[in-house]
HTML snippet that shows the backbone in 3Dmol.js (N, CA, C, O; Angstrom):
<script src="https://3Dmol.org/build/3Dmol-min.js"></script>
<div id="view" style="width:600px;height:400px;position:relative"></div>
<script>
const pdb = `
ATOM      1  N   MET A   1     -56.800 -82.695 -30.101  1.00  0.00           N
ATOM      2  CA  MET A   1     -56.350 -82.043 -31.446  1.00  0.00           C
ATOM      3  C   MET A   1     -56.290 -80.460 -29.618  1.00  0.00           C
ATOM      4  O   MET A   1     -57.169 -79.884 -28.977  1.00  0.00           O
ATOM      5  N   ASN A   2     -54.703 -80.462 -29.577  1.00  0.00           N
ATOM      6  CA  ASN A   2     -54.921 -79.269 -28.999  1.00  0.00           C
ATOM      7  C   ASN A   2     -55.839 -77.655 -28.824  1.00  0.00           C
ATOM      8  O   ASN A   2     -55.876 -77.265 -29.991  1.00  0.00           O
ATOM      9  N   CYS A   3     -56.188 -77.138 -28.406  1.00  0.00           N
ATOM     10  CA  CYS A   3     -57.241 -75.959 -28.468  1.00  0.00           C
ATOM     11  C   CYS A   3     -57.454 -75.345 -27.258  1.00  0.00           C
ATOM     12  O   CYS A   3     -56.440 -75.825 -26.753  1.00  0.00           O
ATOM     13  N   VAL A   4     -57.866 -74.763 -26.473  1.00  0.00           N
ATOM     14  CA  VAL A   4     -58.287 -73.910 -25.605  1.00  0.00           C
ATOM     15  C   VAL A   4     -59.283 -72.827 -25.629  1.00  0.00           C
ATOM     16  O   VAL A   4     -59.179 -71.807 -26.311  1.00  0.00           O
ATOM     17  N   SER A   5     -60.368 -73.149 -24.747  1.00  0.00           N
ATOM     18  CA  SER A   5     -61.368 -72.056 -25.303  1.00  0.00           C
ATOM     19  C   SER A   5     -60.751 -70.601 -24.621  1.00  0.00           C
ATOM     20  O   SER A   5     -60.485 -70.595 -23.419  1.00  0.00           O
ATOM     21  N   SER A   6     -60.500 -69.145 -25.608  1.00  0.00           N
ATOM     22  CA  SER A   6     -59.935 -67.787 -25.070  1.00  0.00           C
ATOM     23  C   SER A   6     -61.104 -67.145 -25.388  1.00  0.00           C
ATOM     24  O   SER A   6     -61.414 -66.992 -26.570  1.00  0.00           O
ATOM     25  N   THR A   7     -61.979 -66.644 -24.250  1.00  0.00           N
ATOM     26  CA  THR A   7     -63.571 -65.864 -24.278  1.00  0.00           C
ATOM     27  C   THR A   7     -64.196 -66.558 -25.707  1.00  0.00           C
ATOM     28  O   THR A   7     -63.399 -67.436 -26.037  1.00  0.00           O
ATOM     29  N   ALA A   8     -64.696 -66.527 -26.134  1.00  0.00           N
ATOM     30  CA  ALA A   8     -65.933 -66.904 -27.185  1.00  0.00           C
ATOM     31  C   ALA A   8     -65.152 -67.377 -28.614  1.00  0.00           C
ATOM     32  O   ALA A   8     -65.720 -67.225 -29.695  1.00  0.00           O
ATOM     33  N   VAL A   9     -63.976 -67.887 -28.529  1.00  0.00           N
ATOM     34  CA  VAL A   9     -63.059 -68.236 -29.655  1.00  0.00           C
ATOM     35  C   VAL A   9     -61.913 -69.525 -29.501  1.00  0.00           C
ATOM     36  O   VAL A   9     -60.788 -69.239 -29.091  1.00  0.00           O
ATOM     37  N   ASN A  10     -62.167 -70.598 -29.761  1.00  0.00           N
ATOM     38  CA  ASN A  10     -60.735 -71.018 -29.488  1.00  0.00           C
ATOM     39  C   ASN A  10     -59.773 -70.937 -30.379  1.00  0.00           C
ATOM     40  O   ASN A  10     -59.883 -70.857 -31.602  1.00  0.00           O
ATOM     41  N   ILE A  11     -58.290 -70.971 -29.362  1.00  0.00           N
ATOM     42  CA  ILE A  11     -57.108 -70.826 -29.919  1.00  0.00           C
ATOM     43  C   ILE A  11     -56.706 -72.188 -29.841  1.00  0.00           C
ATOM     44  O   ILE A  11     -56.757 -72.912 -28.847  1.00  0.00           O
ATOM     45  N   ILE A  12     -56.153 -72.571 -31.397  1.00  0.00           N
ATOM     46  CA  ILE A  12     -55.873 -73.116 -31.796  1.00  0.00           C
ATOM     47  C   ILE A  12     -54.609 -73.265 -32.754  1.00  0.00           C
ATOM     48  O   ILE A  12     -54.333 -72.153 -33.205  1.00  0.00           O
ATOM     49  N   VAL A  13     -53.482 -74.553 -33.365  1.00  0.00           N
ATOM     50  CA  VAL A  13     -52.301 -74.462 -33.790  1.00  0.00           C
ATOM     51  C   VAL A  13     -52.461 -73.988 -34.812  1.00  0.00           C
ATOM     52  O   VAL A  13     -53.261 -74.529 -35.575  1.00  0.00           O
ATOM     53  N   GLY A  14     -51.767 -72.802 -35.215  1.00  0.00           N
ATOM     54  CA  GLY A  14     -52.255 -72.232 -36.398  1.00  0.00           C
ATOM     55  C   GLY A  14     -53.440 -70.549 -36.630  1.00  0.00           C
ATOM     56  O   GLY A  14     -53.357 -69.651 -37.468  1.00  0.00           O
ATOM     57  N   SER A  15     -54.416 -70.751 -35.486  1.00  0.00           N
ATOM     58  CA  SER A  15     -54.185 -69.285 -34.849  1.00  0.00           C
ATOM     59  C   SER A  15     -53.904 -68.017 -35.497  1.00  0.00           C
ATOM     60  O   SER A  15     -52.845 -68.498 -35.900  1.00  0.00           O
ATOM     61  N   HIS A  16     -53.882 -67.034 -35.890  1.00  0.00           N
ATOM     62  CA  HIS A  16     -52.950 -65.980 -35.781  1.00  0.00           C
ATOM     63  C   HIS A  16     -54.044 -65.038 -34.735  1.00  0.00           C
ATOM     64  O   HIS A  16     -55.269 -64.920 -34.725  1.00  0.00           O
ATOM     65  N   VAL A  17     -52.844 -64.403 -33.814  1.00  0.00           N
ATOM     66  CA  VAL A  17     -53.374 -63.920 -32.088  1.00  0.00           C
ATOM     67  C   VAL A  17     -52.597 -62.847 -32.132  1.00  0.00           C
ATOM     68  O   VAL A  17     -52.301 -62.393 -33.238  1.00  0.00           O
ATOM     69  N   TRP A  18     -52.104 -62.217 -30.922  1.00  0.00           N
ATOM     70  CA  TRP A  18     -51.275 -60.969 -30.625  1.00  0.00           C
ATOM     71  C   TRP A  18     -51.384 -61.209 -29.202  1.00  0.00           C
ATOM     72  O   TRP A  18     -52.523 -61.293 -28.744  1.00  0.00           O
ATOM     73  N   VAL A  19     -50.559 -61.313 -28.554  1.00  0.00           N
ATOM     74  CA  VAL A  19     -49.569 -61.859 -27.912  1.00  0.00           C
ATOM     75  C   VAL A  19     -48.714 -60.397 -27.308  1.00  0.00           C
ATOM     76  O   VAL A  19     -48.041 -59.685 -28.054  1.00  0.00           O
ATOM     77  N   ASP A  20     -48.921 -60.105 -25.649  1.00  0.00           N
ATOM     78  CA  ASP A  20     -48.450 -59.159 -25.158  1.00  0.00           C
ATOM     79  C   ASP A  20     -46.871 -59.103 -24.791  1.00  0.00           C
ATOM     80  O   ASP A  20     -46.287 -60.074 -24.312  1.00  0.00           O
ATOM     81  N   ASP A  21     -46.210 -57.799 -25.081  1.00  0.00           N
ATOM     82  CA  ASP A  21     -44.786 -57.915 -25.212  1.00  0.00           C
ATOM     83  C   ASP A  21     -44.473 -56.896 -24.424  1.00  0.00           C
ATOM     84  O   ASP A  21     -45.310 -56.026 -24.181  1.00  0.00           O
ATOM     85  N   PRO A  22     -43.442 -56.866 -24.005  1.00  0.00           N
ATOM     86  CA  PRO A  22     -43.013 -55.442 -22.705  1.00  0.00           C
ATOM     87  C   PRO A  22     -42.245 -54.928 -23.282  1.00  0.00           C
ATOM     88  O   PRO A  22     -41.596 -54.169 -22.561  1.00  0.00           O
ATOM     89  N   ASN A  23     -41.746 -54.934 -24.926  1.00  0.00           N
ATOM     90  CA  ASN A  23     -40.545 -53.864 -25.222  1.00  0.00           C
ATOM     91  C   ASN A  23     -41.810 -53.080 -26.275  1.00  0.00           C
ATOM     92  O   ASN A  23     -41.614 -51.942 -26.703  1.00  0.00           O
ATOM     93  N   LYS A  24     -43.044 -53.826 -26.594  1.00  0.00           N
ATOM     94  CA  LYS A  24     -44.045 -53.429 -28.048  1.00  0.00           C
ATOM     95  C   LYS A  24     -45.094 -52.979 -27.400  1.00  0.00           C
ATOM     96  O   LYS A  24     -45.699 -51.972 -27.769  1.00  0.00           O
ATOM     97  N   ALA A  25     -45.362 -53.555 -26.546  1.00  0.00           N
ATOM     98  CA  ALA A  25     -47.239 -53.192 -26.100  1.00  0.00           C
ATOM     99  C   ALA A  25     -47.912 -54.747 -26.577  1.00  0.00           C
ATOM    100  O   ALA A  25     -48.411 -55.478 -25.722  1.00  0.00           O
ATOM    101  N   TRP A  26     -47.856 -55.164 -28.111  1.00  0.00           N
ATOM    102  CA  TRP A  26     -48.578 -56.013 -28.799  1.00  0.00           C
ATOM    103  C   TRP A  26     -48.011 -56.750 -29.805  1.00  0.00           C
ATOM    104  O   TRP A  26     -47.719 -56.233 -30.884  1.00  0.00           O
ATOM    105  N   ILE A  27     -47.824 -57.929 -29.555  1.00  0.00           N
ATOM    106  CA  ILE A  27     -47.096 -58.134 -31.373  1.00  0.00           C
ATOM    107  C   ILE A  27     -48.165 -59.539 -31.778  1.00  0.00           C
ATOM    108  O   ILE A  27     -48.896 -60.170 -31.016  1.00  0.00           O
ATOM    109  N   ASP A  28     -47.907 -59.747 -33.403  1.00  0.00           N
ATOM    110  CA  ASP A  28     -48.943 -60.225 -33.749  1.00  0.00           C
ATOM    111  C   ASP A  28     -47.933 -61.475 -33.898  1.00  0.00           C
ATOM    112  O   ASP A  28     -46.711 -61.347 -33.830  1.00  0.00           O
ATOM    113  N   GLY A  29     -48.624 -62.744 -34.118  1.00  0.00           N
ATOM    114  CA  GLY A  29     -48.049 -63.971 -34.797  1.00  0.00           C
ATOM    115  C   GLY A  29     -48.650 -65.498 -35.322  1.00  0.00           C
ATOM    116  O   GLY A  29     -49.654 -65.551 -36.031  1.00  0.00           O
ATOM    117  N   GLN A  30     -48.031 -66.529 -34.955  1.00  0.00           N
ATOM    118  CA  GLN A  30     -48.890 -67.710 -35.143  1.00  0.00           C
ATOM    119  C   GLN A  30     -48.696 -68.214 -34.257  1.00  0.00           C
ATOM    120  O   GLN A  30     -47.836 -67.862 -33.450  1.00  0.00           O
ATOM    121  N   VAL A  31     -49.981 -69.918 -34.045  1.00  0.00           N
ATOM    122  CA  VAL A  31     -49.561 -70.308 -33.183  1.00  0.00           C
ATOM    123  C   VAL A  31     -49.028 -71.320 -33.405  1.00  0.00           C
ATOM    124  O   VAL A  31     -49.748 -71.901 -34.217  1.00  0.00           O
ATOM    125  N   ILE A  32     -47.954 -72.074 -33.118  1.00  0.00           N
ATOM    126  CA  ILE A  32     -47.054 -73.112 -33.862  1.00  0.00           C
ATOM    127  C   ILE A  32     -47.331 -74.764 -32.895  1.00  0.00           C
ATOM    128  O   ILE A  32     -47.256 -75.926 -33.295  1.00  0.00           O
ATOM    129  N   LYS A  33     -47.682 -74.160 -31.431  1.00  0.00           N
ATOM    130  CA  LYS A  33     -47.431 -75.183 -30.677  1.00  0.00           C
ATOM    131  C   LYS A  33     -48.332 -75.178 -29.042  1.00  0.00           C
ATOM    132  O   LYS A  33     -48.028 -74.434 -28.110  1.00  0.00           O
ATOM    133  N   ILE A  34     -49.033 -75.806 -29.028  1.00  0.00           N
ATOM    134  CA  ILE A  34     -49.784 -75.385 -27.405  1.00  0.00           C
ATOM    135  C   ILE A  34     -49.681 -77.012 -26.886  1.00  0.00           C
ATOM    136  O   ILE A  34     -49.984 -78.144 -27.260  1.00  0.00           O
ATOM    137  N   THR A  35     -48.982 -76.241 -25.666  1.00  0.00           N
ATOM    138  CA  THR A  35     -48.763 -77.757 -24.758  1.00  0.00           C
ATOM    139  C   THR A  35     -49.310 -76.742 -23.031  1.00  0.00           C
ATOM    140  O   THR A  35     -48.938 -75.688 -22.515  1.00  0.00           O
ATOM    141  N   GLY A  36     -50.488 -77.968 -22.621  1.00  0.00           N
ATOM    142  CA  GLY A  36     -51.187 -77.284 -21.475  1.00  0.00           C
ATOM    143  C   GLY A  36     -51.636 -75.804 -21.603  1.00  0.00           C
ATOM    144  O   GLY A  36     -52.343 -75.641 -22.597  1.00  0.00           O
ATOM    145  N   GLN A  37     -51.524 -75.215 -21.221  1.00  0.00           N
ATOM    146  CA  GLN A  37     -52.242 -73.926 -20.850  1.00  0.00           C
ATOM    147  C   GLN A  37     -51.451 -73.342 -21.497  1.00  0.00           C
ATOM    148  O   GLN A  37     -52.263 -72.749 -22.206  1.00  0.00           O
ATOM    149  N   GLU A  38     -49.850 -72.782 -22.091  1.00  0.00           N
ATOM    150  CA  GLU A  38     -49.089 -72.102 -22.942  1.00  0.00           C
ATOM    151  C   GLU A  38     -49.344 -72.070 -24.519  1.00  0.00           C
ATOM    152  O   GLU A  38     -50.371 -72.569 -24.980  1.00  0.00           O
ATOM    153  N   ALA A  39     -48.738 -71.692 -25.031  1.00  0.00           N
ATOM    154  CA  ALA A  39     -49.060 -71.628 -26.835  1.00  0.00           C
ATOM    155  C   ALA A  39     -46.801 -70.732 -26.875  1.00  0.00           C
ATOM    156  O   ALA A  39     -46.082 -69.941 -26.264  1.00  0.00           O
ATOM    157  N   GLU A  40     -46.788 -71.660 -28.027  1.00  0.00           N
ATOM    158  CA  GLU A  40     -45.417 -71.135 -28.986  1.00  0.00           C
ATOM    159  C   GLU A  40     -46.398 -70.388 -29.667  1.00  0.00           C
ATOM    160  O   GLU A  40     -47.504 -70.615 -30.157  1.00  0.00           O
ATOM    161  N   ILE A  41     -45.447 -69.173 -29.507  1.00  0.00           N
ATOM    162  CA  ILE A  41     -46.222 -68.334 -31.334  1.00  0.00           C
ATOM    163  C   ILE A  41     -44.574 -67.904 -31.848  1.00  0.00           C
ATOM    164  O   ILE A  41     -43.479 -67.537 -31.421  1.00  0.00           O
ATOM    165  N   GLU A  42     -45.379 -68.282 -33.170  1.00  0.00           N
ATOM    166  CA  GLU A  42     -43.825 -67.729 -34.115  1.00  0.00           C
ATOM    167  C   GLU A  42     -44.435 -65.895 -34.416  1.00  0.00           C
ATOM    168  O   GLU A  42     -45.661 -65.794 -34.367  1.00  0.00           O
ATOM    169  N   THR A  43     -43.930 -65.034 -34.601  1.00  0.00           N
ATOM    170  CA  THR A  43     -43.495 -63.492 -34.842  1.00  0.00           C
ATOM    171  C   THR A  43     -43.391 -63.986 -36.207  1.00  0.00           C
ATOM    172  O   THR A  43     -42.994 -65.084 -36.598  1.00  0.00           O
ATOM    173  N   PRO A  44     -44.017 -62.516 -37.170  1.00  0.00           N
ATOM    174  CA  PRO A  44     -43.201 -62.909 -38.853  1.00  0.00           C
ATOM    175  C   PRO A  44     -42.047 -62.130 -38.607  1.00  0.00           C
ATOM    176  O   PRO A  44     -41.945 -61.341 -39.546  1.00  0.00           O
ATOM    177  N   ASP A  45     -41.064 -61.963 -37.736  1.00  0.00           N
ATOM    178  CA  ASP A  45     -39.772 -61.971 -37.619  1.00  0.00           C
ATOM    179  C   ASP A  45     -39.148 -63.024 -37.746  1.00  0.00           C
ATOM    180  O   ASP A  45     -37.990 -63.101 -38.158  1.00  0.00           O
ATOM    181  N   LEU A  46     -40.174 -64.367 -37.250  1.00  0.00           N
ATOM    182  CA  LEU A  46     -39.567 -65.350 -36.961  1.00  0.00           C
ATOM    183  C   LEU A  46     -38.773 -65.615 -35.870  1.00  0.00           C
ATOM    184  O   LEU A  46     -37.887 -66.463 -35.763  1.00  0.00           O
ATOM    185  N   LYS A  47     -39.296 -64.558 -34.816  1.00  0.00           N
ATOM    186  CA  LYS A  47     -39.121 -65.175 -33.459  1.00  0.00           C
ATOM    187  C   LYS A  47     -39.622 -65.754 -32.489  1.00  0.00           C
ATOM    188  O   LYS A  47     -39.368 -64.818 -31.731  1.00  0.00           O
ATOM    189  N   LYS A  48     -40.222 -66.632 -31.692  1.00  0.00           N
ATOM    190  CA  LYS A  48     -40.629 -67.178 -31.515  1.00  0.00           C
ATOM    191  C   LYS A  48     -40.827 -67.264 -29.658  1.00  0.00           C
ATOM    192  O   LYS A  48     -39.972 -67.598 -28.838  1.00  0.00           O
ATOM    193  N   VAL A  49     -42.382 -66.796 -29.394  1.00  0.00           N
ATOM    194  CA  VAL A  49     -42.871 -66.526 -27.746  1.00  0.00           C
ATOM    195  C   VAL A  49     -43.864 -67.542 -27.859  1.00  0.00           C
ATOM    196  O   VAL A  49     -44.539 -68.001 -28.780  1.00  0.00           O
ATOM    197  N   VAL A  50     -43.645 -67.919 -25.629  1.00  0.00           N
ATOM    198  CA  VAL A  50     -44.193 -68.650 -25.430  1.00  0.00           C
ATOM    199  C   VAL A  50     -45.056 -67.695 -24.583  1.00  0.00           C
ATOM    200  O   VAL A  50     -44.556 -66.772 -23.939  1.00  0.00           O
ATOM    201  N   ALA A  51     -46.473 -67.978 -24.618  1.00  0.00           N
ATOM    202  CA  ALA A  51     -47.365 -67.749 -23.295  1.00  0.00           C
ATOM    203  C   ALA A  51     -48.489 -67.664 -22.942  1.00  0.00           C
ATOM    204  O   ALA A  51     -49.345 -67.794 -23.817  1.00  0.00           O
ATOM    205  N   LYS A  52     -48.808 -67.481 -21.910  1.00  0.00           N
ATOM    206  CA  LYS A  52     -49.969 -68.237 -21.441  1.00  0.00           C
ATOM    207  C   LYS A  52     -51.014 -68.154 -22.539  1.00  0.00           C
ATOM    208  O   LYS A  52     -51.079 -67.361 -23.479  1.00  0.00           O
ATOM    209  N   LEU A  53     -51.870 -69.220 -22.182  1.00  0.00           N
ATOM    210  CA  LEU A  53     -53.162 -68.664 -23.367  1.00  0.00           C
ATOM    211  C   LEU A  53     -54.244 -67.622 -22.750  1.00  0.00           C
ATOM    212  O   LEU A  53     -54.837 -67.116 -23.703  1.00  0.00           O
ATOM    213  N   SER A  54     -54.672 -67.166 -21.655  1.00  0.00           N
ATOM    214  CA  SER A  54     -55.342 -66.598 -21.064  1.00  0.00           C
ATOM    215  C   SER A  54     -54.133 -65.012 -21.599  1.00  0.00           C
ATOM    216  O   SER A  54     -54.503 -64.026 -20.961  1.00  0.00           O
ATOM    217  N   ASN A  55     -53.166 -64.744 -22.348  1.00  0.00           N
ATOM    218  CA  ASN A  55     -52.707 -64.080 -22.243  1.00  0.00           C
ATOM    219  C   ASN A  55     -52.574 -63.578 -23.644  1.00  0.00           C
ATOM    220  O   ASN A  55     -52.202 -62.437 -23.917  1.00  0.00           O
ATOM    221  N   VAL A  56     -52.970 -64.692 -24.705  1.00  0.00           N
ATOM    222  CA  VAL A  56     -53.476 -64.466 -26.386  1.00  0.00           C
ATOM    223  C   VAL A  56     -54.569 -64.235 -26.635  1.00  0.00           C
ATOM    224  O   VAL A  56     -55.539 -64.766 -26.096  1.00  0.00           O
ATOM    225  N   TYR A  57     -54.587 -63.580 -27.312  1.00  0.00           N
ATOM    226  CA  TYR A  57     -55.991 -62.799 -27.739  1.00  0.00           C
ATOM    227  C   TYR A  57     -55.999 -63.019 -29.617  1.00  0.00           C
ATOM    228  O   TYR A  57     -55.026 -62.647 -30.272  1.00  0.00           O
ATOM    229  N   PRO A  58     -57.026 -63.556 -30.174  1.00  0.00           N
ATOM    230  CA  PRO A  58     -57.011 -63.889 -31.378  1.00  0.00           C
ATOM    231  C   PRO A  58     -56.928 -62.233 -32.533  1.00  0.00           C
ATOM    232  O   PRO A  58     -57.174 -61.073 -32.200  1.00  0.00           O
ATOM    233  N   LYS A  59     -56.513 -62.756 -33.829  1.00  0.00           N
ATOM    234  CA  LYS A  59     -55.892 -61.690 -34.568  1.00  0.00           C
ATOM    235  C   LYS A  59     -57.303 -61.502 -35.718  1.00  0.00           C
ATOM    236  O   LYS A  59     -57.345 -62.379 -36.580  1.00  0.00           O
ATOM    237  N   ASP A  60     -57.989 -60.849 -35.749  1.00  0.00           N
ATOM    238  CA  ASP A  60     -58.655 -60.519 -36.767  1.00  0.00           C
ATOM    239  C   ASP A  60     -57.877 -60.291 -38.420  1.00  0.00           C
ATOM    240  O   ASP A  60     -57.750 -59.243 -39.053  1.00  0.00           O
ATOM    241  N   THR A  61     -57.502 -61.508 -38.739  1.00  0.00           N
ATOM    242  CA  THR A  61     -56.655 -61.329 -39.940  1.00  0.00           C
ATOM    243  C   THR A  61     -57.480 -60.507 -41.176  1.00  0.00           C
ATOM    244  O   THR A  61     -56.612 -60.083 -41.939  1.00  0.00           O
ATOM    245  N   GLU A  62     -58.407 -60.243 -41.511  1.00  0.00           N
ATOM    246  CA  GLU A  62     -58.833 -59.370 -42.502  1.00  0.00           C
ATOM    247  C   GLU A  62     -59.242 -58.038 -41.650  1.00  0.00           C
ATOM    248  O   GLU A  62     -60.429 -57.858 -41.924  1.00  0.00           O
ATOM    249  N   ALA A  63     -58.973 -57.400 -41.081  1.00  0.00           N
ATOM    250  CA  ALA A  63     -59.568 -55.833 -40.462  1.00  0.00           C
ATOM    251  C   ALA A  63     -58.058 -55.584 -41.683  1.00  0.00           C
ATOM    252  O   ALA A  63     -57.055 -56.297 -41.714  1.00  0.00           O
ATOM    253  N   PRO A  64     -58.294 -54.596 -42.404  1.00  0.00           N
ATOM    254  CA  PRO A  64     -57.237 -53.442 -42.612  1.00  0.00           C
ATOM    255  C   PRO A  64     -56.005 -52.932 -41.742  1.00  0.00           C
ATOM    256  O   PRO A  64     -56.136 -52.422 -40.630  1.00  0.00           O
ATOM    257  N   ALA A  65     -54.753 -53.143 -42.413  1.00  0.00           N
ATOM    258  CA  ALA A  65     -53.851 -52.754 -41.464  1.00  0.00           C
ATOM    259  C   ALA A  65     -54.045 -51.389 -40.888  1.00  0.00           C
ATOM    260  O   ALA A  65     -53.806 -51.239 -39.690  1.00  0.00           O
ATOM    261  N   GLY A  66     -54.559 -50.110 -41.795  1.00  0.00           N
ATOM    262  CA  GLY A  66     -54.203 -48.813 -41.746  1.00  0.00           C
ATOM    263  C   GLY A  66     -55.430 -48.542 -40.348  1.00  0.00           C
ATOM    264  O   GLY A  66     -55.452 -47.396 -39.899  1.00  0.00           O
ATOM    265  N   GLY A  67     -56.338 -49.523 -39.751  1.00  0.00           N
ATOM    266  CA  GLY A  67     -57.315 -49.652 -38.772  1.00  0.00           C
ATOM    267  C   GLY A  67     -58.585 -49.622 -39.329  1.00  0.00           C
ATOM    268  O   GLY A  67     -58.667 -49.461 -40.547  1.00  0.00           O
ATOM    269  N   VAL A  68     -59.468 -49.730 -38.745  1.00  0.00           N
ATOM    270  CA  VAL A  68     -61.190 -49.242 -39.168  1.00  0.00           C
ATOM    271  C   VAL A  68     -61.577 -48.028 -38.981  1.00  0.00           C
ATOM    272  O   VAL A  68     -60.693 -47.364 -38.441  1.00  0.00           O
ATOM    273  N   ASP A  69     -62.721 -47.332 -39.244  1.00  0.00           N
ATOM    274  CA  ASP A  69     -63.291 -46.052 -38.275  1.00  0.00           C
ATOM    275  C   ASP A  69     -64.272 -46.155 -37.823  1.00  0.00           C
ATOM    276  O   ASP A  69     -64.684 -45.160 -37.227  1.00  0.00           O
ATOM    277  N   ASP A  70     -65.157 -47.382 -37.861  1.00  0.00           N
ATOM    278  CA  ASP A  70     -65.800 -48.007 -37.089  1.00  0.00           C
ATOM    279  C   ASP A  70     -65.406 -49.268 -36.382  1.00  0.00           C
ATOM    280  O   ASP A  70     -65.312 -50.368 -36.926  1.00  0.00           O
ATOM    281  N   MET A  71     -65.180 -48.999 -35.097  1.00  0.00           N
ATOM    282  CA  MET A  71     -65.048 -50.212 -34.446  1.00  0.00           C
ATOM    283  C   MET A  71     -66.350 -52.197 -34.243  1.00  0.00           C
ATOM    284  O   MET A  71     -66.312 -53.387 -33.932  1.00  0.00           O
ATOM    285  N   THR A  72     -67.382 -50.876 -34.816  1.00  0.00           N
ATOM    286  CA  THR A  72     -68.722 -52.429 -35.306  1.00  0.00           C
ATOM    287  C   THR A  72     -67.669 -52.952 -35.880  1.00  0.00           C
ATOM    288  O   THR A  72     -67.778 -54.066 -35.368  1.00  0.00           O
ATOM    289  N   LYS A  73     -67.032 -53.008 -36.328  1.00  0.00           N
ATOM    290  CA  LYS A  73     -66.501 -53.513 -38.204  1.00  0.00           C
ATOM    291  C   LYS A  73     -65.256 -54.821 -37.268  1.00  0.00           C
ATOM    292  O   LYS A  73     -64.750 -55.805 -37.809  1.00  0.00           O
ATOM    293  N   LEU A  74     -65.099 -54.469 -36.096  1.00  0.00           N
ATOM    294  CA  LEU A  74     -64.065 -55.590 -35.589  1.00  0.00           C
ATOM    295  C   LEU A  74     -64.678 -56.997 -35.583  1.00  0.00           C
ATOM    296  O   LEU A  74     -65.887 -57.040 -35.810  1.00  0.00           O
ATOM    297  N   SER A  75     -64.110 -58.024 -35.384  1.00  0.00           N
ATOM    298  CA  SER A  75     -64.522 -59.255 -35.377  1.00  0.00           C
ATOM    299  C   SER A  75     -64.863 -59.972 -34.119  1.00  0.00           C
ATOM    300  O   SER A  75     -65.741 -60.743 -33.731  1.00  0.00           O
ATOM    301  N   TYR A  76     -62.975 -58.945 -33.276  1.00  0.00           N
ATOM    302  CA  TYR A  76     -62.682 -59.054 -31.894  1.00  0.00           C
ATOM    303  C   TYR A  76     -62.768 -57.533 -31.310  1.00  0.00           C
ATOM    304  O   TYR A  76     -62.666 -56.536 -32.025  1.00  0.00           O
ATOM    305  N   LEU A  77     -62.944 -57.513 -30.089  1.00  0.00           N
ATOM    306  CA  LEU A  77     -63.238 -56.487 -29.159  1.00  0.00           C
ATOM    307  C   LEU A  77     -61.967 -56.411 -27.993  1.00  0.00           C
ATOM    308  O   LEU A  77     -62.187 -56.635 -26.802  1.00  0.00           O
ATOM    309  N   HIS A  78     -61.482 -56.286 -28.183  1.00  0.00           N
ATOM    310  CA  HIS A  78     -60.323 -56.597 -27.019  1.00  0.00           C
ATOM    311  C   HIS A  78     -59.511 -55.315 -27.429  1.00  0.00           C
ATOM    312  O   HIS A  78     -59.608 -54.429 -28.277  1.00  0.00           O
ATOM    313  N   GLU A  79     -58.333 -55.790 -26.009  1.00  0.00           N
ATOM    314  CA  GLU A  79     -57.166 -54.492 -26.006  1.00  0.00           C
ATOM    315  C   GLU A  79     -56.468 -54.404 -27.680  1.00  0.00           C
ATOM    316  O   GLU A  79     -56.674 -53.511 -28.502  1.00  0.00           O
ATOM    317  N   PRO A  80     -55.843 -55.289 -27.797  1.00  0.00           N
ATOM    318  CA  PRO A  80     -55.013 -55.297 -28.700  1.00  0.00           C
ATOM    319  C   PRO A  80     -55.636 -54.641 -30.217  1.00  0.00           C
ATOM    320  O   PRO A  80     -55.416 -53.710 -30.990  1.00  0.00           O
ATOM    321  N   GLY A  81     -56.638 -55.914 -30.035  1.00  0.00           N
ATOM    322  CA  GLY A  81     -57.738 -55.588 -31.603  1.00  0.00           C
ATOM    323  C   GLY A  81     -57.829 -54.346 -31.679  1.00  0.00           C
ATOM    324  O   GLY A  81     -57.870 -53.979 -32.853  1.00  0.00           O
ATOM    325  N   VAL A  82     -57.906 -53.073 -30.539  1.00  0.00           N
ATOM    326  CA  VAL A  82     -58.862 -51.721 -30.461  1.00  0.00           C
ATOM    327  C   VAL A  82     -57.263 -50.703 -30.520  1.00  0.00           C
ATOM    328  O   VAL A  82     -57.236 -49.472 -30.540  1.00  0.00           O
ATOM    329  N   LEU A  83     -56.208 -51.500 -30.534  1.00  0.00           N
ATOM    330  CA  LEU A  83     -55.550 -50.505 -30.506  1.00  0.00           C
ATOM    331  C   LEU A  83     -54.038 -51.003 -31.751  1.00  0.00           C
ATOM    332  O   LEU A  83     -53.134 -50.198 -31.977  1.00  0.00           O
TER     333      LEU A  83
END
`;
const viewer = $3Dmol.createViewer("view");
viewer.addModel(pdb, "pdb");
viewer.setStyle({}, {cartoon: {color: "spectrum"}});
viewer.zoomTo();
viewer.render();
</script>
């Protein structure tokens, strides 16, 4: 099984994640493949992005799209999750 520990969570194939994007700051997607220390991520517009696992952050799929009024309600406290 391909998985790598990223902070306190495992990023595995099928994980919903945030990945750094030079044009949009952060984009979300789903991990479709892991090779060594890199993950291939498919974005909602079906674009494929390859990123180092150290630059991939888990996405809280249960957080409301409009954000939360109290950051203690976030499952993950990292830059893309807060923004």
